[in-house]
N, C-alpha and C positions, 0 to 999 in steps of 0.2 A: 556263660564264662567268657563269651566273646566280647562282652561290655566292659570288663574289668580293665584291660590295657587302655581303652579309650578314656574311662574314668580317671585312671591314674595319670594319663597324659594331660588331661583338663587341669587337674588339680596341680600338676607340676607347672602347666603354664600360668595358673593364677599365682602360684608362690613366686614365680620368676617375675610376674608383672609387679606384683606387691613389693617384691625387693628393688625392682627398677624404680617404682614410685618414690620408695622410701629413700632410695639413693639420690634421686632428683632434687629432694629438699636439701641436701647438702652442697650440690654443685655450686650455687651462689656464693657459699662460703668457702668452698676451696678455691674458687677462682678469686676472690677479694682477699684471701689470706696472705699473698705476697706483697699486696699493695698495702694491706693493714699493718704488716710486720714492718714494712720499709717507713711507713707514716710514724709508727711507735718509735722506731731507733731514731730517725732524724728530725722528727717533730716533737712528740709529746714527751720523750725523755728528756731531751735537752731543755724544755721549757720546764719542766718539773724540777731538774738539776739546777736551773738558774733561780727558781723559788727558794730551793734549800740555801744555796750560795747567799742569797739575799739576807740570810739570816745568821751569816757568819761575818768574821773580819778578814777574809782571804785576801791576803796581799802576796802574790808569789815572789815580788822583788824584795821583801822585807821578812825574809824566814826567821829573824831574832825576834820577832814580835808574835804576840798570840794570834792564831789563825782560826779559833775555834767559834763556836756558838755564842752569838751576842743577843739573841732574842729580836726585840723590835728596835734596837738601838738605832739601826741603820735608817728606818723608816721615820724614826722620832728626829733624827739628824736632818734627813731631807725636808721635813715640813719647816725647819729653821735655815735651809740654804737659800740664801737669797739670790745666788747666782742661778740655782735651778728655777726658783720663782721667776727670775727675769728670761729664762730661756722659754719657760712654759708661755709667758705673756708674748714674747715675741713670736713663738710658734702660731699662738691663737691669732693674733694680728695678721702675720703672714698668710695663714690659712684662710681667714675671712676675706681678706683683699683679693688675694689669688683666685679664689673660687668665684668670687663675685665678678672680677672684671673678665675672667675666661668665658664665664657663663654669659655675659653680655655680649661679648664678642661672637661666641659660639652662636647664639640664637640669631643674631644679625646676619652671620654669614649663612646660617641654615636657610633663612627666608631668602637671602639674596640668590643663593644657589639653586633655590626651589623655583626661581623664575625661568630656569632654562635657557639662559641667554646664550648667545653663540660664544663658543671658546672656553664656556665655563666647566666642560668636561675635563680639558686639560689643566685648568687652573685648580680644579678640586684635586687632583693628585699632587699638584704641586703644594697646595696648602697643608697636605698631610706629611709633606717630608720632614718638619721638625720633630713629629712624634717618631720617627723611625730612627733617629740619630740617638746614639747611646748617651746617657747623661755626662759621663766622662768627657766625650767628644765636645758635647755642646758647653761643658764647663770650660774646656781649654780653649775653644774657639771664642767664647764669650769675653774671656779673660784677656785675650790679645786684642779684641775688638774695643775693650773699655780701656786700654793703656791710655792715660792722659795725654802723653806726647806723639805716640805712634799709632794709637788706634783709629780704626775706620770710623768709629762713630763721631769723634771730635772732629775729624776731616769733612764728614758730611754737614756737621752743624756749621763749620766755618764758611762752607758754601753758600749758606743762607744768612750769614752775618751774625751767628749766636756764638757767644764764647765758649770756649772749651770748658767741659764739665769734669769733675773729679770721678764721677760715677762709683765705682766700688772703694775708692780709695778715701772717700769722705764718711765721717760718721752720720752725716745728716742724709747722704744720698745712697748709702750702701744698700740699706734694705730694699728701698726703691728699684735699685739696678738689680737685686736678686728676684723681685718681682716680675720685672720686665723680661729676665730670661725664663722665668716659671711660666708666666702667662704665654710667651711666644712658644715655648715647646709644648705645653699641654692644652692650649687651646683647640688644636686640631682633634684631640681625642674627645672633647665634649662636642665639638662641631659634628663630628662623624655619628655620634650616638644620636644627637639631637636631630640631625638631618635624616638619618634613618626613621626615626619616630614621625618626623614630618612627612615623609612620603608615604607613610603606611596610614595616615589619618583618611577616614572617609571622606567622599566628596560631597556629600548630600548636605552636610551643615554649612559649607560653604556656599553652595547654590541656593540654599533657603537664605542665607544672609545677603547674597546678591539680589534675590527677589525682593527682600525687605528694604533693599535701597541701602545697606551698609557701606560705608567707604573702607578703603584699605586699613586705616588705622583702627576703625572700631572693628572691623572683622579680626584684626590681629589680636587685641586685648579682649574681646569678647567670645572669640570662637577658637582661635589657633592656641593662644596660652593655655586656656582651660583644659583644652584636648590633650596638650603636650606635657602637662603637668607631672603624670607619673614618669614619663621618659625624663624630664629635666630633674625630677628628684633623684633618679636613679644615677644620672650622670654627676650630679653635684655630690651624692653619696661618695661615690667612687673617688671622685677627686679630693674630697675632703681627707678620706684616709689616706690617700696617696700624698697630699700636701703635707699633712702632719709628720709624714715621714722623710720628708725631703732632706737628703744628706749630700749626693755626690757633687751637684753643681756649686751648693754654697760652700762646700769644704775646698773645692778646687779654686774658686774664685776668690773667696775671703777668708777662708778658715776661722770664720766666726768673727772676725774683725772688721773695721777697725775699732778698738776699744769695745769689743764685744756687742758691737750694732747689729751683728747677724749671727749671734749666737743661739742658733736654734736649738731645740732640746736635743736633736740626734747629733749635732756636733758638740754638745756639752757632755752627752753620755760618751761619745767616742773619747772625748779627752780624758774623762774620768776612768773609763775602763782601759784603754790602750796606751795612754800616756803616763797617768798616775798609777796604773795598775791597780786601783782600788776596786777589785772586782766583787767584793761583797756589797760595798756602798752603791756601785754602778748597777749590780743587779736589782737592788731594792730601788734605784732611780728608774730602772727600765719598767719595772712592774707598776710603779705610780704612773708612769707615762702610758702604759698600756691600759690602765684602769681610767685615766682621763680621756684618752682616745674613745673607749667604749662608751663612757658617760656621754661624751659630744655627739657621738654617732647615735645613741639611744634618744637624746633630746631632740636631735634632728629629725629622727623618724618620727618621734610624737608630735612635734611641732607641724610638720608637713602632712601629718595624716596617711603616710604612705602606706602602712600595713592595712589600713581601712580600705584605702583605694584598691589595693591587691585583693582584700577579700571580698569587696563588691564586683570586681571583675570576675573573680571566681564563682560568685553564686550566680552571676549572669550567665555562665556558659552551661 
């Protein structure tokens, strides 16, 4: 008779432990619920709503015209829109040149700073400053610097006997001027990523190359670059995505001009959506742009073998 309370106590403890274990399964979902709710409200719902709008002729400023469902008409119209094609082409050229130039400078800077020369610690901090400035401030600053008559850039050119340049005021030089601004601001981002990767490389391959008598150039092209490839691919991928969305600096400096020479797709989308208020057509253009960016990213990942490299690294661990 004395064992009954003890047995009942053990069963009660087991039930309580089982209840606790069952409750623990739901703890992650309870903790994630607020974040998932916010993401649904501010992320997924607007995305799906924009997809719905892209199949309508929504124009809030023209209430006397039909605003309803038009099916694929907006997408069909987009494929025949020469200005949209021009903007996509400009964005592609801008992205390729911007990422290629910034990557070249970033690798050179990373190798240079890895030499640990005196004073480079302070210079490394200075090099990162452009990345810390907001794009709006960068646009305003460079717009003033590029003024043909009063800008500091033409003043510096005059000191070395070079004629004043129109910079962003000419159809032939405006896109190059935008590239200059973009490379100046975002090379530090690629530099800091590649520099961190360079500092994390093992020393044994470099010691083996030195024993084999390899010079600096041969060591760089046959040892350093191959080992840096995953880091370079990640830095390039992030910059490609960001460069294709460039808007702030270009809009502030040129607003897509002169004569649409810097009319990147983001600037064109802004004009369609918030100047003409053709929201249905603008949403369709936005979705086509998103699909184009995803396609370019997937092609880049495929060509660079990025996923295979990640899988190989995971298999070796």
